[in-house]
C-alpha positions in Angstrom: -16.1 4.8 7.2 -18.0 6.2 4.2 -18.4 10.0 4.4 -15.7 10.4 7.0 -12.2 11.5 6.4 -9.7 8.7 5.9 -6.3 10.1 6.7 -3.1 8.0 6.7 -0.1 9.8 8.2 3.4 8.4 8.7 7.0 8.4 7.9 8.2 7.5 4.4 10.1 4.3 3.5 11.4 5.1 0.0 12.6 2.7 -2.7 13.7 3.4 -6.3 12.5 2.2 -9.7 11.8 -1.3 -10.8 11.7 -2.8 -7.3 10.4 -6.3 -7.8 8.3 -8.4 -5.5 11.2 -10.8 -4.8 13.2 -7.9 -3.4 10.5 -7.2 -0.8 9.4 -10.7 -0.1 12.4 -12.9 -0.7 11.9 -16.6 -1.5 14.6 -17.4 1.2 12.1 -16.4 3.9 9.0 -18.1 2.3 7.1 -20.1 4.8 5.7 -19.0 8.2 4.1 -15.6 8.1 5.9 -14.4 11.2 9.3 -15.2 9.5 8.2 -13.5 6.3 7.2 -10.4 8.2 10.4 -10.3 10.3 12.4 -10.0 7.0 9.9 -8.2 4.8 11.6 -5.5 2.7 15.1 -5.9 4.3 16.8 -6.5 0.9 15.8 -3.0 -0.2 15.7 -1.2 3.1 17.6 -3.1 5.8 16.1 -1.3 8.8 12.5 -1.5 7.5 11.3 -4.7 9.3 12.6 -3.6 12.7 11.7 0.1 12.5 8.5 0.5 10.6 5.6 2.0 12.5 1.8 1.6 12.1 0.6 4.0 9.5 4.0 4.6 7.8 4.0 5.2 4.0 5.8 3.1 1.4 7.0 5.2 -1.6 8.4 3.7 -4.8 9.5 4.8 -8.2 8.6 3.5 -11.6 7.2 0.0 -12.1 6.8 -0.8 -8.4 6.3 -4.5 -7.5 7.1 -5.8 -11.0 7.9 -9.4 -12.0 5.9 -12.0 -10.1 2.4 -11.8 -8.8 3.6 -12.3 -5.2 1.3 -10.3 -3.0 3.6 -7.9 -1.2 0.8 -5.3 -0.7 -1.0 -7.3 1.9 2.2 -8.1 3.7 3.2 -4.4 3.7 -0.3 -3.7 5.2 0.1 -6.4 7.8 3.6 -4.9 8.7 1.9 -1.6 9.4 2.1 0.4 6.1 -1.0 2.5 5.7 -0.6 3.5 2.1 1.6 3.0 -1.0 2.6 5.9 -3.2 4.5 5.3 -6.4 5.3 6.7 -9.8 3.6 3.6 -11.3 2.8 0.1 -10.1 2.5 -3.3 -11.8 -1.2 -4.1 -12.5 -1.0 -7.2 -10.3 0.3 -5.1 -7.4 -2.3 -2.4 -7.8 -5.1 -5.0 -7.7 -3.5 -6.9 -4.8 -3.4 -3.7 -2.9 -7.0 -2.9 -3.4 -7.9 -6.5 -2.7 -6.0 -6.3 0.6 -7.6 -3.0 1.5 -4.4 -0.9 1.3 -4.6 2.3 -0.8 -2.0 2.5 -3.6 -1.8 5.8 -5.5 0.2 6.2 -8.7 1.4 9.8 -8.8 3.8 9.9 -11.6 6.8 12.3 -11.4 5.2 13.9 -8.3 6.8 11.0 -6.4 10.0 12.9 -6.7 8.6 15.4 -4.1 8.9 12.6 -1.4 12.1 11.4 0.2 13.1 8.7 2.7 12.1 9.7 6.2 9.7 12.5 5.2 6.5 12.7 7.1 3.5 12.5 4.7 -0.3 12.8 5.1 -2.6 11.1 2.6 -6.3 11.7 2.4 -7.4 8.4 0.9 -10.9 9.7 -0.1 -9.7 12.8 -2.0 -6.3 11.7 -3.2 -4.7 14.8 -1.5 -1.2 14.1 -0.4 0.9 16.5 1.7 4.6 16.2 2.5 4.6 17.6 6.0 8.4 17.8 6.0 8.7 20.0 2.9 5.2 21.4 2.5 4.9 19.9 -1.1 1.3 19.1 -2.1 0.3 16.4 -4.6 -3.1 15.6 -6.0 -3.6 11.9 -6.9 -6.6 10.6 -8.8 -9.2 9.6 -6.3 -10.5 6.0 -6.3 -13.8 5.4 -8.1 -16.6 4.5 -5.7 -16.6 0.7 -6.4 -12.9 0.5 -5.5 -13.3 2.8 -2.5 -16.0 0.5 -1.2 -13.5 -2.4 -1.3 -10.8 -0.4 0.4 -13.3 0.8 3.1 -14.4 -2.8 3.8 -10.7 -3.7 4.4 -10.3 -5.6 1.2 -12.2 -7.8 -1.2 -12.9 -10.7 1.2 -14.3 -8.6 4.0 -16.4 -6.8 1.3 -17.8 -10.1 0.0 -18.5 -11.4 3.5 -20.3 -8.2 4.5 -22.7 -8.6 1.6 -23.2 -12.4 1.8 -26.9 -12.0 2.5 -27.3 -10.6 -1.0 -25.9 -13.8 -2.7 -28.1 -16.6 -3.9 -25.5 -19.2 -2.9 -24.7 -19.9 0.7 -21.4 -18.5 1.8 -20.0 -19.8 5.0 
């Protein structure tokens, strides 16, 4: 994928400030992954688990995925979300997103230019974001090369496995 454009385009699923991980991945559904995915996000957006489409964009306000270190980023990716845009993210969530291979851009107050249902295009390599509904353009800080490599590999585990011949220990 390196050198090629990496465009994510989809409809926006928008939540507000301080949305914690438990609101997205409720303990009441903890267990089998298919059950978790069937209810993912429904406490904050009731229609989300039934109507999300591959490549849609999750947009949040300040302090997204605060509280526990529950990995909602990988579940959002598995549900079809192609990128996360937020004012700010908890450090755990940001790292979980990179580790899962899902881009998470912190765009500060620019997030106010994106509303529920808007159609948005994200160039993951350049950080260029365009709201196709309103025409608003946002420039996010691009990922440094070492994090982009992890995202391009599909996450930290695929990256490690793709480079296992470089390790002195045997990885199976």
